[in-house]
SERO-4910 file (N, C-alpha, C, O; in steps of 0.05 Angstrom, whole numbers):
BEGIN
 pado doro    nc1    nc2    nc3   cac1   cac2   cac3    cc1    cc2    cc3    oc1    oc2    oc3
  Met    A    390    145  -1474    419    145  -1476    431    123  -1459    424    120  -1435
  Glu    A    448    107  -1470    460     84  -1455    482     93  -1437    494    114  -1441
  Gly    A    487     77  -1416    507     84  -1396    535     76  -1405    540     66  -1426
  Lys    A    554     82  -1386    583     78  -1392    589     48  -1396    607     42  -1412
  Ser    A    576     30  -1382    582      2  -1384    575     -8  -1412    589    -24  -1424
  Ala    A    553      2  -1424    546     -5  -1451    566      5  -1471    573     -8  -1490
  Val    A    576     29  -1466    597     41  -1484    622     25  -1482    635     20  -1502
  Thr    A    630     16  -1458    654      0  -1454    652    -26  -1470    671    -35  -1483
  Lys    A    628    -38  -1470    623    -63  -1485    624    -57  -1515    636    -72  -1530
  Gln    A    612    -35  -1523    613    -27  -1552    641    -23  -1561    649    -31  -1583
  Ile    A    657     -9  -1545    685     -4  -1552    701    -30  -1555    717    -33  -1574
  Ala    A    696    -49  -1537    710    -75  -1539    702    -89  -1564    719   -101  -1578
  Asp    A    676    -89  -1571    667   -102  -1595    676    -88  -1620    682   -100  -1640
  Leu    A    677    -61  -1619    687    -46  -1642    717    -52  -1646    725    -54  -1669
  Thr    A    732    -54  -1625    760    -60  -1627    764    -87  -1640    781    -91  -1658
  His    A    747   -107  -1632    748   -133  -1645    740   -131  -1675    753   -143  -1692
  Phe    A    719   -115  -1680    710   -111  -1708    732   -100  -1725    737   -110  -1747
  Tyr    A    746    -79  -1715    767    -67  -1732    791    -85  -1735    806    -83  -1755
  Ala    A    796   -103  -1716    817   -122  -1720    810   -141  -1743    827   -149  -1759
  Ile    A    784   -148  -1745    775   -165  -1767    777   -150  -1794    786   -161  -1814
  Val    A    770   -124  -1793    771   -107  -1817    800   -105  -1827    806   -105  -1851
  Glu    A    819   -103  -1809    847   -102  -1816    856   -128  -1830    871   -127  -1849
  Gly    A    845   -150  -1821    850   -175  -1834    838   -176  -1862    850   -187  -1881
  Leu    A    814   -165  -1865    801   -164  -1891    817   -147  -1910    821   -154  -1933
  Ser    A    827   -124  -1900    844   -106  -1917    869   -121  -1926    877   -118  -1949
  Ala    A    882   -135  -1908    907   -149  -1915    902   -170  -1936    917   -173  -1955
  Lys    A    880   -185  -1933    874   -206  -1953    863   -195  -1979    865   -209  -1999
  Ser    A    853   -171  -1979    842   -158  -2003    863   -142  -2018    857   -133  -2040
  Gly    A    886   -139  -2006    906   -122  -2019    902    -93  -2014    911    -76  -2029
  Gly    A    887    -86  -1993    881    -58  -1986    855    -49  -1997    840    -63  -2010
  Thr    A    848    -24  -1991    823    -12  -1999    824     -5  -2029    845     -3  -2042
  Arg    A    800     -1  -2040    797      9  -2067    783     36  -2067    772     44  -2046
  Leu    A    783     50  -2090    768     74  -2093    750     71  -2117    757     58  -2137
  Leu    A    725     81  -2115    707     79  -2138    717     96  -2162    711     90  -2185
  Ser    A    733    117  -2156    745    133  -2178    763    116  -2195    768    124  -2218
  Glu    A    773     94  -2185    792     78  -2200    781     50  -2207    795     33  -2216
  Ser    A    755     47  -2202    742     21  -2205    724     19  -2230    711     39  -2237
  Thr    A    724     -4  -2242    707     -9  -2265    695    -37  -2262    704    -53  -2246
  Gly    A    675    -42  -2279    662    -68  -2278    679    -90  -2290    673   -114  -2287
  Arg    A    702    -82  -2303    720   -103  -2314    738   -115  -2293    752   -134  -2298
  Met    A    738   -103  -2269    755   -113  -2248    743   -138  -2236    720   -145  -2241
  Asp    A    758   -152  -2220    750   -177  -2208    733   -172  -2183    744   -167  -2162
  Trp    A    706   -173  -2186    688   -168  -2164    674   -193  -2156    667   -209  -2173
  Pro    A    670   -198  -2130    652   -220  -2122    624   -215  -2133    616   -192  -2136
  Val    A    609   -236  -2139    582   -232  -2149    565   -220  -2126    548   -202  -2131
  Arg    A    569   -229  -2102    553   -219  -2079    572   -214  -2056    593   -227  -2053
  Gly    A    565   -194  -2039    581   -188  -2016    571   -165  -2000    549   -154  -2005
  Val    A    587   -156  -1981    581   -133  -1964    604   -114  -1968    627   -122  -1970
  Tyr    A    599    -88  -1968    620    -68  -1972    621    -49  -1947    601    -45  -1933
  Phe    A    645    -39  -1942    651    -22  -1919    666      3  -1929    689      0  -1938
  Phe    A    654     26  -1927    667     51  -1936    680     66  -1912    669     67  -1890
  Gln    A    703     77  -1918    716     96  -1900    713    124  -1913    700    126  -1934
  Glu    A    724    144  -1900    721    171  -1910    745    188  -1902    753    188  -1879
  Pro    A    757    202  -1921    780    219  -1914    773    238  -1891    753    251  -1891
  Gly    A    791    239  -1871    787    256  -1848    773    244  -1825    771    256  -1804
  Glu    A    762    220  -1829    747    206  -1808    763    184  -1796    768    163  -1808
  Ser    A    773    188  -1771    790    169  -1757    777    159  -1732    760    172  -1720
  Arg    A    785    136  -1724    776    125  -1698    789    140  -1675    811    150  -1677
  Thr    A    774    142  -1654    784    158  -1630    784    141  -1605    797    149  -1585
  Asp    A    771    118  -1605    768    103  -1580    778     74  -1583    780     60  -1563
  Thr    A    783     65  -1607    789     37  -1611    816     32  -1625    821     12  -1637
  Gly    A    834     52  -1622    860     49  -1634    863     66  -1659    843     79  -1667
  Pro    A    886     67  -1671    891     84  -1694    878     72  -1719    873     48  -1721
  Gly    A    873     90  -1738    862     81  -1764    836     94  -1771    823    106  -1754
  Pro    A    827     91  -1796    802    103  -1805    778     88  -1794    779     64  -1788
  Arg    A    756    102  -1791    732     89  -1782    714     83  -1806    716     97  -1827
  Ile    A    697     63  -1804    678     56  -1825    654     75  -1822    643     79  -1801
  Val    A    646     87  -1845    625    107  -1845    600     98  -1860    579    111  -1859
  Arg    A    602     76  -1875    579     66  -1890    582     36  -1894    603     27  -1902
  Val    A    561     21  -1889    560     -7  -1894    536    -14  -1912    515     -2  -1908
  Gly    A    540    -31  -1931    517    -38  -1948    520    -65  -1961    542    -77  -1961
  Thr    A    498    -74  -1972    498    -99  -1988    478    -95  -2011    471    -73  -2018
  His    A    467   -117  -2021    450   -116  -2045    434   -141  -2046    440   -160  -2031
  Ala    A    414   -142  -2063    399   -167  -2069    389   -180  -2043    394   -204  -2037
  Leu    A    374   -165  -2028    362   -176  -2003    333   -184  -2008    319   -194  -1990
  Lys    A    323   -181  -2033    297   -191  -2040    300   -217  -2056    317   -218  -2074
  Ala    A    284   -237  -2050    286   -262  -2064    283   -258  -2094    264   -244  -2103
  Gly    A    300   -270  -2109    299   -268  -2138    314   -245  -2150    317   -243  -2174
  Ser    A    325   -228  -2133    340   -205  -2143    365   -214  -2157    379   -233  -2149
  Arg    A    372   -200  -2179    396   -207  -2195    418   -186  -2192    438   -187  -2205
  Thr    A    413   -166  -2175    433   -145  -2171    459   -156  -2160    459   -171  -2140
  Thr    A    481   -150  -2173    507   -159  -2164    520   -137  -2146    511   -115  -2145
  Leu    A    542   -145  -2134    557   -126  -2117    566   -102  -2134    563    -79  -2125
  Trp    A    577   -108  -2158    586    -85  -2174    563    -68  -2184    566    -44  -2186
  Asn    A    540    -81  -2190    516    -65  -2197    511    -44  -2176    506    -20  -2182
  Arg    A    512    -52  -2151    506    -34  -2129    527    -13  -2126    521     11  -2122
  Leu    A    552    -21  -2127    574     -1  -2124    574     19  -2147    579     42  -2143
  Ser    A    567      9  -2171    567     28  -2194    544     48  -2192    546     70  -2202
  Gln    A    522     41  -2178    501     60  -2173    511     82  -2155    503    105  -2158
  His    A    527     75  -2135    538     95  -2117    559    112  -2132    561    136  -2128
  Lys    A    574     99  -2150    595    113  -2165    584    134  -2184    594    156  -2186
  Gly    A    562    126  -2197    551    144  -2217    563    140  -2245    578    120  -2249
  Ser    A    557    157  -2263    565    154  -2291    594    162  -2295    603    183  -2288
  Ala    A    609    143  -2307    637    149  -2314    638    169  -2337    658    185  -2338
  Lys    A    618    170  -2354    618    187  -2377    613    216  -2370    627    234  -2379
  Thr    A    593    221  -2353    585    248  -2346    595    258  -2319    596    282  -2314
  Gly    A    604    239  -2303    612    247  -2276    589    251  -2257    593    257  -2233
  Gly    A    565    248  -2268    541    252  -2251    531    225  -2240    547    209  -2232
  Gly    A    505    222  -2240    494    197  -2229    464    200  -2225    451    218  -2236
  Asn    A    452    181  -2210    424    180  -2205    419    175  -2176    419    152  -2167
  His    A    414    196  -2160    410    192  -2132    384    178  -2125    380    168  -2103
  Arg    A    366    176  -2145    341    161  -2140    345    131  -2141    328    116  -2134
  Gly    A    369    123  -2150    375     95  -2150    396     87  -2129    405     64  -2128
  Ser    A    403    107  -2111    423    102  -2091    418    120  -2067    421    144  -2068
  Ile    A    409    108  -2045    404    124  -2021    429    136  -2010    429    158  -1998
  Phe    A    452    123  -2015    478    135  -2007    482    161  -2021    489    181  -2009
  Arg    A    478    162  -2048    481    187  -2063    460    208  -2053    467    231  -2050
  Leu    A    436    199  -2048    415    218  -2039    423    233  -2014    422    257  -2012
  Ile    A    432    217  -1993    437    230  -1967    463    246  -1968    465    267  -1954
  Val    A    483    238  -1983    507    254  -1986    499    280  -2000    510    301  -1993
  Gly    A    481    279  -2020    473    303  -2034    459    323  -2015    464    347  -2018
  Thr    A    442    313  -1997    429    332  -1978    450    346  -1961    446    370  -1954
  Ala    A    471    332  -1954    492    345  -1937    507    366  -1953    513    387  -1942
  Leu    A    513    361  -1978    527    380  -1995    509    405  -2000    519    427  -2001
  Val    A    483    401  -2003    465    423  -2006    466    442  -1982    468    466  -1985
  Asp    A    466    430  -1958    466    446  -1934    493    459  -1929    495    482  -1921
  Leu    A    515    445  -1935    542    455  -1931    548    479  -1949    559    499  -1939
  Asp    A    540    477  -1974    548    498  -1993    525    516  -2002    530    533  -2019
  Gly    A    501    513  -1990    479    530  -1997    468    527  -2024    456    545  -2036
  His    A    470    502  -2036    458    497  -2062    428    497  -2060    417    494  -2038
  Val    A    414    501  -2082    385    501  -2083    377    480  -2103    379    484  -2127
  Tyr    A    367    457  -2093    357    436  -2111    331    426  -2099    331    405  -2085
  Pro    A    309    440  -2104    283    433  -2091    272    405  -2099    256    394  -2084
  Thr    A    282    394  -2121    272    368  -2130    289    345  -2119    282    321  -2124
  Trp    A    311    351  -2106    329    329  -2096    314    311  -2077    303    319  -2057
  Gly    A    315    285  -2084    303    265  -2066    273    262  -2069    261    247  -2055
  Gln    A    261    276  -2088    232    274  -2092    226    252  -2113    234    254  -2136
  Gly    A    212    232  -2104    203    211  -2122    224    190  -2128    248    195  -2125
  Ser    A    215    167  -2138    234    146  -2145    242    148  -2175    260    134  -2184
  Ser    A    229    166  -2189    236    172  -2217    228    201  -2222    213    213  -2206
  Ala    A    237    212  -2245    231    240  -2251    232    244  -2281    247    230  -2295
  Pro    A    217    263  -2292    219    270  -2320    248    278  -2327    263    287  -2310
  Lys    A    255    275  -2352    282    278  -2361    294    305  -2354    318    307  -2347
  Asp    A    278    326  -2355    289    353  -2350    298    357  -2322    316    373  -2317
  Ile    A    286    343  -2303    293    347  -2274    321    335  -2269    338    349  -2257
  Pro    A    327    310  -2276    354    299  -2272    375    316  -2286    398    319  -2276
  Glu    A    368    327  -2309    388    344  -2323    395    369  -2306    418    377  -2305
  Lys    A    375    380  -2293    380    404  -2276    396    396  -2250    410    412  -2239
  Glu    A    393    371  -2242    406    362  -2218    435    353  -2222    449    347  -2203
  Gln    A    443    351  -2247    470    339  -2253    493    354  -2239    512    340  -2231
  Pro    A    493    380  -2237    516    392  -2222    519    382  -2194    541    377  -2185
  Leu    A    497    377  -2180    498    366  -2153    506    336  -2154    522    327  -2138
  Glu    A    495    322  -2174    502    294  -2177    533    291  -2181    545    272  -2171
  Gln    A    544    310  -2196    573    309  -2200    589    314  -2175    610    301  -2170
  Leu    A    579    331  -2157    592    336  -2132    590    311  -2114    609    304  -2099
  Val    A    567    298  -2115    563    273  -2099    582    252  -2109    595    238  -2093
  Ser    A    584    249  -2135    603    229  -2147    631    235  -2137    646    216  -2129
  Lys    A    639    259  -2139    667    267  -2130    672    259  -2101    693    249  -2095
  Ser    A    652    264  -2084    655    257  -2056    656    227  -2051    675    218  -2037
  Ile    A    638    212  -2062    636    183  -2057    659    169  -2070    670    149  -2058
  Arg    A    668    178  -2093    689    163  -2108    716    165  -2094    734    149  -2100
  Glu    A    719    184  -2075    745    186  -2061    743    174  -2033    761    178  -2016
  Met    A    722    158  -2027    720    144  -2002    731    116  -2005    720    100  -2020
  Pro    A    753    109  -1991    764     82  -1993    744     62  -1983    728     67  -1965
  Phe    A    744     38  -1995    725     18  -1986    737    -10  -1989    756    -15  -2004
  Leu    A    725    -28  -1974    732    -57  -1975    707    -73  -1981    685    -65  -1975
  Cys    A    711    -96  -1994    689   -114  -2000    695   -141  -1988    717   -151  -1988
  Leu    A    674   -154  -1977    676   -181  -1967    657   -198  -1983    633   -194  -1983
  Glu    A    667   -218  -1996    650   -237  -2012    634   -254  -1993    645   -267  -1975
  Ile    A    608   -255  -1997    590   -273  -1984    571   -284  -2005    552   -270  -2013
  Ala    A    576   -307  -2014    562   -318  -2038    537   -333  -2031    534   -356  -2039
  Asp    A    519   -319  -2017    493   -332  -2010    472   -323  -2030    476   -305  -2045
  Glu    A    449   -337  -2029    427   -331  -2047    413   -305  -2038    411   -300  -2014
  Pro    A    402   -290  -2057    386   -266  -2049    362   -273  -2032    350   -294  -2036
  Gly    A    356   -257  -2013    334   -261  -1995    337   -246  -1969    359   -240  -1961
  Pro    A    315   -240  -1955    316   -224  -1931    330   -238  -1908    339   -225  -1889
  Asn    A    334   -264  -1909    347   -279  -1887    376   -286  -1895    388   -304  -1883
  Ser    A    387   -272  -1915    414   -279  -1924    435   -272  -1902    430   -255  -1885
  Leu    A    457   -286  -1904    480   -280  -1886    490   -252  -1891    498   -239  -1872
  Arg    A    489   -242  -1916    498   -215  -1921    481   -195  -1906    491   -175  -1894
  Gly    A    454   -199  -1905    437   -181  -1890    443   -182  -1860    442   -161  -1847
  Tyr    A    449   -205  -1850    456   -209  -1822    481   -193  -1815    482   -179  -1795
  Ile    A    502   -196  -1832    527   -182  -1827    522   -152  -1830    532   -136  -1813
  Glu    A    508   -143  -1850    503   -115  -1854    489   -102  -1831    499    -82  -1820
  Arg    A    466   -113  -1822    450    -99  -1802    465    -99  -1775    463    -80  -1760
  Asn    A    479   -121  -1768    493   -121  -1742    517   -103  -1742    523    -90  -1722
  Thr    A    531   -101  -1765    553    -82  -1767    544    -54  -1764    557    -38  -1750
  Ile    A    522    -47  -1778    511    -20  -1775    503    -14  -1746    510      8  -1736
  Ala    A    490    -32  -1734    481    -28  -1706    505    -25  -1687    504     -9  -1668
  Leu    A    527    -39  -1692    551    -37  -1676    564    -10  -1680    572      3  -1661
  Leu    A    567     -1  -1705    581     24  -1712    565     48  -1703    576     69  -1698
  Ser    A    538     45  -1702    521     68  -1697    524     80  -1669    526     65  -1650
  Asn    A    524    106  -1667    523    120  -1642    496    132  -1636    493    150  -1620
  Tyr    A    476    122  -1650    449    133  -1647    438    131  -1618    435    109  -1608
  Asn    A    433    154  -1606    423    155  -1579    441    139  -1559    431    127  -1540
  Lys    A    467    140  -1563    486    128  -1545    508    148  -1538    511    168  -1552
  Leu    A    522    143  -1516    547    157  -1511    566    148  -1534    570    124  -1537
  Pro    A    577    167  -1549    591    160  -1574    617    144  -1569    632    150  -1550
  Ala    A    622    125  -1587    647    111  -1588    657    115  -1617    642    110  -1636
  Asp    A    682    123  -1620    693    129  -1646    674    150  -1660    665    145  -1682
  Ala    A    669    171  -1646    650    191  -1656    659    204  -1682    683    205  -1688
  Ala    A    640    214  -1697    647    229  -1722    662    254  -1714    657    266  -1693
  Ser    A    680    262  -1732    695    287  -1727    677    311  -1729    656    309  -1742
  Pro    A    684    334  -1717    668    358  -1720    665    366  -1749    646    380  -1756
  Gln    A    684    359  -1766    683    367  -1795    669    347  -1812    667    351  -1837
  Trp    A    658    325  -1801    645    305  -1817    622    316  -1834    605    330  -1823
  Leu    A    622    310  -1860    602    320  -1878    574    312  -1869    555    327  -1873
  Gly    A    571    289  -1857    545    278  -1849    530    296  -1829    506    293  -1826
  His    A    545    313  -1814    531    332  -1796    512    350  -1811    493    361  -1798
  His    A    516    353  -1837    499    371  -1853    476    356  -1866    459    368  -1880
  Cys    A    475    330  -1863    454    313  -1875    426    321  -1863    424    327  -1840
  Asn    A    406    319  -1880    379    326  -1870    365    302  -1856    343    305  -1847
  Arg    A    379    280  -1855    367    256  -1841    378    254  -1813    402    251  -1808
  Glu    A    360    256  -1794    368    257  -1765    383    232  -1757    401    233  -1741
  Lys    A    376    209  -1769    389    184  -1762    418    183  -1771    435    171  -1759
  Val    A    423    196  -1794    451    198  -1803    467    215  -1784    489    208  -1775
  Arg    A    457    239  -1779    471    258  -1761    476    245  -1734    498    248  -1723
  Asn    A    457    232  -1723    458    222  -1695    475    197  -1694    489    192  -1674
  Ser    A    475    181  -1715    490    155  -1715    520    159  -1721    536    143  -1712
  Gly    A    526    180  -1736    554    184  -1744    563    167  -1768    586    166  -1774
  Ile    A    543    155  -1782    550    139  -1806    529    145  -1827    507    155  -1822
  Trp    A    536    139  -1852    518    144  -1875    499    121  -1878    496    109  -1900
  Asn    A    485    114  -1858    463     94  -1858    439    104  -1843    442    120  -1824
  Gln    A    416     95  -1851    391    101  -1836    379     76  -1823    372     76  -1800
  Asn    A    377     55  -1839    366     30  -1829    385     17  -1809    409     18  -1812
  His    A    374      6  -1788    388    -10  -1767    405      7  -1748    416     -4  -1729
  Val    A    406     34  -1751    423     49  -1733    412     51  -1705    426     56  -1686
  Asp    A    385     46  -1702    373     48  -1676    367     20  -1664    352     17  -1646
  Glu    A    380      0  -1676    376    -28  -1666    399    -37  -1649    421    -25  -1649
  Asp    A    395    -58  -1634    416    -71  -1618    431    -91  -1636    418   -103  -1654
  Tyr    A    456    -95  -1632    471   -115  -1647    475   -140  -1630    475   -139  -1606
  Asp    A    478   -162  -1644    485   -188  -1632    515   -192  -1634    524   -196  -1656
  Pro    A    530   -191  -1612    559   -193  -1614    568   -219  -1626    592   -221  -1635
  Val    A    551   -240  -1628    559   -265  -1640    565   -262  -1669    580   -278  -1681
  Phe    A    554   -240  -1682    559   -236  -1710    589   -232  -1716    598   -238  -1738
  Leu    A    604   -222  -1696    633   -218  -1700    647   -245  -1705    666   -245  -1720
  Asp    A    638   -266  -1692    650   -292  -1696    646   -301  -1725    663   -313  -1738
  Glu    A    621   -296  -1735    615   -304  -1763    631   -287  -1782    641   -297  -1802
  Leu    A    633   -261  -1776    649   -243  -1794    678   -252  -1794    691   -252  -1815
  Glu    A    689   -259  -1771    717   -267  -1769    721   -293  -1785    741   -296  -1798
  Arg    A    702   -311  -1783    704   -336  -1798    704   -331  -1828    720   -343  -1843
  Leu    A    687   -313  -1838    685   -307  -1866    712   -295  -1876    721   -303  -1898
  Val    A    724   -278  -1861    749   -266  -1868    772   -286  -1868    789   -287  -1885
  Ser    A    772   -303  -1847    793   -323  -1844    793   -343  -1867    813   -355  -1874
  Glu    A    769   -348  -1879    766   -368  -1900    772   -356  -1928    772   -370  -1948
  Met    A    777   -330  -1929    784   -317  -1955    811   -326  -1965    829   -332  -1950
  Gly    A    813   -328  -1992    838   -332  -2004    853   -305  -2005    840   -284  -2008
  His    A    879   -306  -2004    895   -281  -2005    896   -270  -2034    901   -285  -2053
  Thr    A    890   -244  -2036    891   -231  -2062    916   -213  -2063    916   -193  -2048
  Pro    A    936   -219  -2079    960   -202  -2079    955   -174  -2089    973   -158  -2091
***
């Protein structure tokens, strides 16, 4: 567990981070909802996304919502996954209201929390990277609850048009942002509310970090990334 001086530094860097996020929101025309989003909208080909969650507010860095999930896509060389491809996997099917948690770790971990919260029984949830047709059909009621939850989480996107690969700028921004936001084994800054759904998640790193991420939550962040993030936002064109 880190001491108070480390928390003071984290709070200062978080305050800087949220000032940058406010600039991103202003230039983006505000947050979006997946419930109102389609692939026909104007999406960057590549970028990083930042999800908020109803009921989750900052407590140490000023007023406003806290970021609860950070992600990107196409971190493997040669990947053709676009930003909307990834967001649509989280959104799920517009036709059925369900989705495929085996193609979205975000959906998977939200589903485990809903199972614990409401006492659902889905023994196959999270098992395997694929499943016979009858199993996803049985899981659809839970998939629909997951869709409903995620689709009402406001989010922002930041375009970063770099090539796919593990050393991409998107990956750098993603992992450092997660490490900064994470309260994993730290004195908490902007802690999750007592009512946060993530407290019911079966992944210890989600519960302990206070965000819907597992990777990078136990890592240190490089505060220099904030300068790069600020530069990226400042160079954005204004979207009315």
